[in-house]
C-alpha positions as CSV (number, residue, x, y, z in Angstrom):
1,X,70.2,108.2,141.4
2,X,73.2,109.4,140.1
3,X,76.4,108.5,141.7
4,X,79.2,111.0,142.4
5,X,81.4,109.4,139.8
6,X,78.7,110.1,137.2
7,X,78.0,113.5,138.2
8,X,81.7,114.6,138.3
9,X,82.2,113.0,134.9
10,X,79.1,114.6,133.3
11,X,80.0,118.0,135.3
12,X,83.6,117.8,133.6
13,X,82.2,117.0,130.3
14,X,79.5,119.6,130.2
15,X,82.3,122.5,130.6
16,X,83.4,121.8,127.0
17,X,81.3,122.6,123.7
18,X,79.3,119.3,123.0
19,X,80.9,119.2,119.4
20,X,84.4,119.2,120.6
21,X,84.3,116.3,122.8
22,X,84.0,113.6,119.9
23,X,87.0,115.8,118.1
24,X,89.0,115.1,121.2
25,X,88.1,111.7,121.8
26,X,88.8,110.8,118.2
27,X,92.4,112.0,118.8
28,X,93.0,109.5,121.8
29,X,95.1,106.4,121.7
30,X,92.6,103.3,121.9
31,X,93.9,102.4,125.4
32,X,92.8,106.0,126.5
33,X,89.5,106.1,124.6
34,X,88.3,102.8,126.3
35,X,89.1,103.9,129.7
36,X,87.1,107.3,128.8
37,X,84.1,105.2,128.5
38,X,83.7,105.0,132.3
39,X,83.5,109.0,132.4
40,X,79.9,109.0,131.7
41,X,77.0,107.5,129.4
42,X,77.5,110.3,126.8
43,X,81.2,109.3,126.1
44,X,80.3,105.7,126.2
45,X,78.0,106.2,123.4
46,X,80.4,108.3,121.5
47,X,83.0,105.7,121.6
48,X,80.7,103.0,120.5
49,X,79.0,104.9,117.6
50,X,80.3,103.2,114.0
51,X,81.0,106.3,112.4
52,X,82.9,107.9,115.2
53,X,85.1,104.5,115.3
54,X,86.0,105.0,111.7
55,X,87.1,108.7,112.3
56,X,89.1,107.5,115.4
57,X,90.9,105.2,113.3
58,X,91.6,108.2,110.5
59,X,93.2,110.0,113.2
60,X,95.6,107.2,114.7
61,X,99.2,107.5,113.4
62,X,101.2,104.9,111.6
63,X,103.5,103.1,114.0
64,X,106.5,101.0,112.5
65,X,106.7,97.4,113.8
66,X,109.9,96.2,115.3
67,X,111.0,92.8,116.5
68,X,114.2,91.6,118.6
69,X,116.2,88.9,116.9
70,X,115.3,86.3,119.4
71,X,111.8,85.5,120.5
72,X,111.3,88.9,122.2
73,X,108.1,90.9,121.9
74,X,106.4,92.9,119.1
75,X,106.8,96.4,119.3
76,X,105.3,99.8,117.9
77,X,107.1,102.8,117.3
78,X,105.4,106.2,117.9
79,X,107.6,108.4,115.5
80,X,106.3,111.6,117.0
81,X,107.9,110.7,120.5
82,X,110.6,108.0,119.5
83,X,108.9,105.6,122.1
84,X,108.3,101.8,121.9
85,X,105.2,100.0,123.2
86,X,104.9,96.3,123.3
87,X,102.0,95.0,120.9
88,X,102.5,91.5,121.4
89,X,104.8,89.0,123.6
90,X,105.4,85.6,123.2
91,X,104.7,83.2,126.4
92,X,107.7,81.0,126.7
93,X,109.5,79.8,130.0
94,X,112.8,79.9,128.0
95,X,113.1,82.2,125.3
96,X,114.7,80.3,122.4
97,X,117.2,82.6,120.4
98,X,116.6,82.7,116.4
99,X,119.7,81.2,115.3
100,X,118.7,78.1,117.5
101,X,115.3,77.6,116.1
102,X,115.2,74.8,113.4
103,X,113.3,76.9,111.0
104,X,113.0,80.6,110.6
105,X,109.1,80.0,110.4
106,X,109.1,79.1,114.2
107,X,110.1,82.7,114.8
108,X,107.4,85.4,115.6
109,X,107.2,87.0,112.0
110,X,104.8,89.8,110.7
111,X,103.3,89.0,107.3
112,X,101.0,91.9,106.7
113,X,99.2,94.8,108.4
114,X,95.7,96.1,107.0
115,X,92.9,98.0,108.7
116,X,94.5,97.7,112.2
117,X,94.8,93.9,111.8
118,X,98.0,92.1,111.7
119,X,98.8,88.9,110.0
120,X,101.3,87.0,112.1
121,X,102.9,83.6,112.2
122,X,104.6,81.7,115.0
123,X,105.8,78.1,115.5
124,X,104.7,77.7,111.8
125,X,101.1,78.6,112.7
126,X,99.2,81.6,111.1
127,X,96.8,83.7,112.9
128,X,95.2,87.2,112.2
129,X,94.6,89.5,115.3
130,X,93.4,93.1,116.2
131,X,95.6,94.5,118.8
132,X,93.6,97.5,119.9
133,X,90.6,95.2,120.4
134,X,92.4,92.0,121.5
135,X,90.6,89.8,119.3
136,X,92.3,87.3,116.9
137,X,91.6,84.0,114.9
138,X,93.9,81.1,113.7
139,X,94.2,80.6,110.2
140,X,94.6,76.7,110.0
141,X,94.6,76.6,105.9
142,X,97.9,78.3,106.1
143,X,99.7,75.5,108.1
144,X,101.5,74.4,105.2
145,X,105.5,74.6,105.3
146,X,106.1,75.5,101.9
147,X,103.6,78.4,101.2
148,X,104.8,82.2,101.3
149,X,102.4,84.8,101.9
150,X,102.5,87.6,99.5
151,X,100.1,90.0,100.5
152,X,97.2,90.9,103.3
153,X,94.7,93.4,101.9
154,X,91.1,94.3,102.2
155,X,88.7,93.7,99.6
156,X,86.1,96.0,98.3
157,X,83.3,93.8,100.2
158,X,82.7,95.6,103.4
159,X,84.9,94.0,106.4
160,X,86.3,91.2,104.1
161,X,90.1,90.6,104.5
162,X,92.2,88.5,102.1
163,X,95.5,86.7,102.1
164,X,97.3,86.1,98.7
165,X,99.9,83.3,98.8
166,X,101.9,81.1,96.7
167,X,102.6,77.5,96.9
168,X,105.1,75.3,94.9
169,X,103.9,72.6,92.9
170,X,106.4,69.7,93.5
171,X,105.7,67.8,90.4
172,X,105.4,70.7,87.9
173,X,108.2,72.9,89.4
174,X,106.0,75.9,89.3
175,X,104.0,78.0,91.7
176,X,100.4,78.3,92.0
177,X,98.5,81.3,93.6
178,X,95.7,81.2,96.2
179,X,93.3,83.4,97.9
180,X,92.2,83.0,101.6
181,X,89.1,85.2,102.8
182,X,89.8,85.6,106.6
183,X,86.9,83.6,108.2
184,X,86.4,81.5,105.1
185,X,86.5,77.6,105.5
186,X,88.5,77.2,102.5
187,X,90.9,79.0,100.0
188,X,90.6,79.2,96.4
189,X,93.2,79.0,93.7
190,X,93.2,81.8,91.0
191,X,94.1,81.7,87.5
192,X,97.0,83.6,86.3
193,X,95.4,86.5,84.2
194,X,98.5,88.2,83.2
195,X,99.3,91.3,80.7
196,X,101.9,89.2,78.9
197,X,103.6,85.8,78.8
198,X,106.7,87.4,80.3
199,X,104.6,88.3,83.6
200,X,103.2,84.6,83.8
201,X,106.5,83.1,83.3
202,X,107.7,85.4,86.3
203,X,105.0,84.4,88.4
204,X,105.7,80.7,87.7
205,X,108.9,81.1,89.3
206,X,107.8,82.8,92.6
207,X,107.7,86.2,94.4
208,X,109.4,87.4,97.5
209,X,107.7,86.7,100.8
210,X,105.4,90.1,102.0
211,X,107.6,89.3,105.4
212,X,110.5,91.4,103.8
213,X,108.6,92.8,100.7
214,X,105.2,93.5,101.1
215,X,103.1,95.2,98.7
216,X,102.0,98.6,98.7
217,X,98.1,99.5,97.9
218,X,98.1,102.3,95.3
219,X,95.3,102.8,92.9
220,X,93.1,99.9,94.0
221,X,96.2,97.5,93.3
222,X,99.0,96.0,95.1
223,X,102.4,97.1,93.8
224,X,105.7,94.9,94.8
225,X,109.1,96.1,94.9
226,X,111.1,95.1,91.8
227,X,110.9,91.3,91.6
228,X,114.1,89.1,90.5
229,X,111.4,86.8,88.9
230,X,109.9,89.7,86.9
231,X,113.1,90.8,85.4
232,X,113.6,93.8,87.9
233,X,110.2,95.1,87.4
234,X,107.4,96.1,89.7
235,X,104.5,93.6,90.0
236,X,100.9,95.0,89.9
237,X,97.9,93.0,91.2
238,X,94.5,94.4,90.4
239,X,92.4,93.3,93.4
240,X,88.9,93.5,91.5
241,X,90.1,91.8,88.5
242,X,92.5,89.5,90.2
243,X,94.9,90.0,87.3
244,X,98.8,90.8,87.4
245,X,100.8,93.1,85.2
246,X,104.1,95.1,85.6
247,X,105.6,98.5,85.4
248,X,109.2,99.4,85.0
249,X,111.3,101.0,88.0
250,X,113.1,104.1,87.3
251,X,115.7,103.2,84.4
252,X,118.4,105.4,86.0
253,X,118.1,103.5,89.4
254,X,120.7,100.8,88.1
255,X,119.6,98.1,90.6
256,X,121.8,95.6,91.4
257,X,121.4,91.9,93.5
258,X,122.7,93.7,97.1
259,X,120.5,96.9,96.7
260,X,117.5,97.2,99.0
261,X,114.3,98.6,97.5
262,X,111.0,99.5,98.9
263,X,107.7,100.7,97.4
264,X,105.6,103.3,99.7
265,X,102.9,106.2,99.0
266,X,104.6,109.5,99.5
267,X,102.2,112.5,99.4
268,X,99.7,110.7,97.4
269,X,102.2,109.3,94.8
270,X,104.0,106.0,94.3
271,X,107.4,106.1,95.5
272,X,110.6,103.9,95.7
273,X,113.2,103.8,98.3
274,X,116.4,102.5,97.3
275,X,119.4,101.9,99.4
276,X,122.6,101.0,97.4
277,X,124.5,98.9,99.9
278,X,128.0,99.0,98.1
279,X,128.0,102.7,97.7
280,X,126.0,103.1,101.0
281,X,123.7,105.7,99.2
282,X,120.2,106.3,99.6
283,X,117.6,107.6,96.9
284,X,113.8,108.2,96.8
285,X,112.2,108.0,93.6
286,X,108.7,109.0,93.0
287,X,106.3,108.8,90.3
288,X,105.4,112.1,89.1
289,X,102.8,110.8,86.6
290,X,101.5,107.2,86.8
291,X,100.2,106.8,83.3
292,X,103.2,108.1,81.7
293,X,105.6,106.3,84.3
294,X,107.5,109.6,85.0
295,X,110.1,109.0,87.9
296,X,111.6,111.7,89.8
297,X,114.8,111.6,91.9
298,X,115.5,112.7,95.4
299,X,118.7,112.1,97.0
300,X,119.1,111.5,100.6
301,X,122.1,111.9,102.8
302,X,121.5,109.7,105.8
303,X,122.3,111.4,109.3
304,X,123.5,107.6,110.2
305,X,125.3,105.1,108.1
306,X,124.0,101.7,108.5
307,X,126.4,98.6,108.6
308,X,125.3,96.8,105.4
309,X,124.4,93.4,106.8
310,X,121.2,91.4,106.4
311,X,118.5,91.7,107.2
312,X,118.2,95.2,105.9
313,X,119.2,97.9,108.5
314,X,117.3,100.5,107.2
315,X,113.4,100.6,106.4
316,X,111.4,103.3,105.0
317,X,107.8,104.0,105.8
318,X,104.9,106.0,104.4
319,X,105.6,109.5,103.7
320,X,109.2,109.0,104.0
321,X,110.0,108.6,107.7
322,X,112.8,105.7,108.2
323,X,114.2,103.8,111.1
324,X,117.9,102.8,110.6
325,X,119.9,100.6,112.6
326,X,123.3,101.3,113.7
327,X,125.1,98.6,116.2
328,X,121.9,97.6,117.7
329,X,120.7,101.0,118.1
330,X,117.4,102.4,116.4
331,X,117.4,105.8,115.1
332,X,114.7,107.8,113.4
333,X,115.2,110.2,110.2
334,X,112.8,112.1,108.1
335,X,112.5,111.6,104.2
336,X,115.5,113.8,103.8
337,X,117.8,111.8,106.1
338,X,117.9,114.6,108.9
339,X,118.1,112.9,112.4
340,X,114.8,112.9,114.4
341,X,116.5,111.4,117.3
342,X,117.2,107.9,118.9
343,X,114.4,105.5,119.3
344,X,113.9,104.3,123.0
345,X,114.8,100.9,122.4
346,X,116.1,98.8,125.6
347,X,116.5,95.1,123.9
348,X,119.5,93.9,122.1
349,X,119.3,92.9,118.5
350,X,116.4,94.9,116.6
351,X,114.9,93.7,113.8
352,X,113.0,96.2,111.7
353,X,110.1,95.1,110.0
354,X,108.5,96.7,106.7
355,X,105.1,96.8,108.2
356,X,103.3,99.6,110.2
357,X,100.2,99.4,112.6
358,X,97.3,101.7,112.4
359,X,95.1,100.9,115.1
360,X,91.2,100.3,114.7
361,X,88.6,99.6,117.3
362,X,86.2,97.9,115.0
363,X,85.2,94.7,116.1
364,X,85.0,91.8,113.6
365,X,82.5,88.9,113.8
366,X,85.4,86.5,112.1
367,X,87.7,87.3,115.2
368,X,87.4,85.7,118.7
369,X,87.7,87.8,121.8
370,X,90.6,87.3,124.4
371,X,89.5,86.2,127.8
372,X,89.2,88.8,130.7
373,X,92.3,87.2,132.2
374,X,94.3,87.9,129.3
375,X,94.8,84.5,127.8
376,X,94.2,84.1,124.1
377,X,92.5,80.7,123.7
378,X,92.7,81.1,120.0
379,X,96.7,81.3,120.4
380,X,97.8,80.5,124.0
381,X,101.4,81.0,122.8
382,X,100.9,84.6,122.8
383,X,99.4,87.6,124.7
384,X,98.6,91.2,124.2
385,X,100.0,94.0,126.0
386,X,98.1,96.3,128.3
387,X,95.2,93.9,128.2
388,X,93.9,94.0,131.7
389,X,92.4,97.6,131.5
390,X,91.6,97.9,127.8
391,X,88.9,95.1,127.4
392,X,85.9,95.9,125.2
393,X,83.7,92.9,125.8
394,X,80.1,93.9,125.7
395,X,80.7,96.5,122.9
396,X,78.2,95.7,120.0
397,X,80.2,93.9,117.2
398,X,80.6,96.2,114.0
399,X,82.0,95.9,110.6
400,X,84.1,98.5,108.6
């Protein structure tokens, strides 16, 4: 016997053409899509379908991730509305300001974002989590204090996520490189297959951490912003061959030590954002022809002038949207530097990260579920936001 709630849900859904319902549901934020499963069995079946979940992920917006400069929450910025929402928060009786911490590695830090998963560290411990499904798992193999995460990416194998990191050799004085597959009991070292001796020599000197300089995935390879150890060139890592090479940045960029550079993808092309701190000038270079290394310049006049203090108060994201910090306030500009308004940011001391979150409801076997009471048994120091009404326990585990 159907309940009134079921009848009401079925009646309301039957007023829409059947082919429109999946299209509408695919555009809902994960929180509301999960709530919609209670409307009727048909909607629940749609939300559990593997192909639909992939489609839903493709419609989710890219949201920049920001932190406060203490042990405050990790927030995501919805650029269409300039609203912030909490993604993760630290459970601490007394918040400890960042400048009182013994080591910056003690703070909440974002090392990578891929396929809806975040690679996070806190109190020198690393974990991978999916905020949309509230799943996560510690990565105990990354407990060493001296390692630096360089990239977090998805391999061609279905559902396989990898962490590329470097570790110094105390005796030899050079860096070795390792790959950890999330869910694997051990990491493996990789041979430095490179295009030249100069690339290998630069790798031996080490690269910048992905916290500040994450790679961008382009043409099936990871690309890092100009690296000092590579003579100011852009380092490239072929995921399949696990080999390194490098390409030159724009010759006219004239980069110096205080300049901030960041690679991103714009309109299907590799692009580089450059903020010349001393001149307080911003430029976007995009590669019009990758094979010929043909860079084209696009000058930007920012609506807001950031104060040139570390960490960098301006970060640009995919397709050119940027966040600018001005006196503890956060502003949103488009790729031409035109103001899109102030971001609703209530906390003091914003720290803009170069990472973005694109939510994904795929469940992974290598991640553990959060308990219904909101406790993360795999990482009790943290909790997800909006957890009480978006539990997805009972949904069949899937892979992407």
